[in-house]
N, C-alpha and C positions, 0 to 999 in steps of 0.2 A: 486354530487352523493349522499350526505346524504339526500337530499330532495326526491330523487327517491327511496332510501331505506325505508324512512319513509313512502312514499305513498304506496309502495308495502306491507309494513307491516300493514298499515291501511286497505288496501283492503283485505288482508288476514283475519284480525280480523273481518272485516265486513262479510265476508263469513262464518266465524265461528258462529257468532251471527245469521246470517240468517239460518244456519243449525239448531241451537237450536229452532228457531221460527218454521222451517219447521217440526222438530221432534214433537213439541207441536201440530201442525196442524194435523199431521198424527195420533198422539195418540188420539186427540179429536174426529177424525172421526170414531173412534170405538164406540162412544156413539151417537147413532142416535137420541136420544131424546133431544139433546142440543139445546137451543135457539140460532140459528145463527144470530139472529136479535140483540143480546147483543152487545153492542159497542165494548167490548174487543174481543169477538169471531169474530165479523164482521171485525175488523181490521186485525186480524191474517189471516182470510180467504182472505181478499183483498190483503194482502201482499204476501201470498203464492200461491194462486190459479192460477194466470197468469204463474207462472213458472212451477207448476205441470201440467197445461194444455198443456204446450210445450211437455210434455213427454207422455201424455195420448194417447193412440192409438198406441204407438210404441210397447208395450207389451200388447197382449190381456189379459183381466181379466181372471183369473183362479178361477173357482168355485165361481164367483161374487166378487172376491177380486182384487182390482185394484192395480197392481204392479208397476205403474209408479213412485211411490215415490222412489223405489230402484234406478232406473235410475237417478232420480234427486239427490239423495244423492251421487251417485257415481260421477256425474258431479260436484257437489259442492266440493267434496273431492279432485278430480283432480285439480280443480281450486285453491284450498287452497294450495295444494302441489306445484303446479307451481308458485304461488306468493310467497310462503315461500322460495322455492329454488332460485327464481330470487332475492328476497330481500337479502339472504345470499351472492349470487354472487356479487351483487352490493356493499355490505358492505365489503366483503374481497378484491374487486378489488380497493376500494379507499384507502387502506393502502399502 
């Protein structure tokens, strides 16, 4: 049971880190003159764009603003909460 709790905790932390990377990506998208060919920016983009693309089109852009990131953050938050709750449940059931 301890291995499962550890795995769930690691997955939850991974989603937390991914959320931060996604936040950086969204904030950087506000600066249209950035060089996305830069290795760091390119890496951030390649990590986050496939996930964001899954949500694009679900909410139409409003005034030219893409709101798909909102759904992406909601999905990540729900995933983190589920993993956190499952981790606590596994840890308490092992006592």
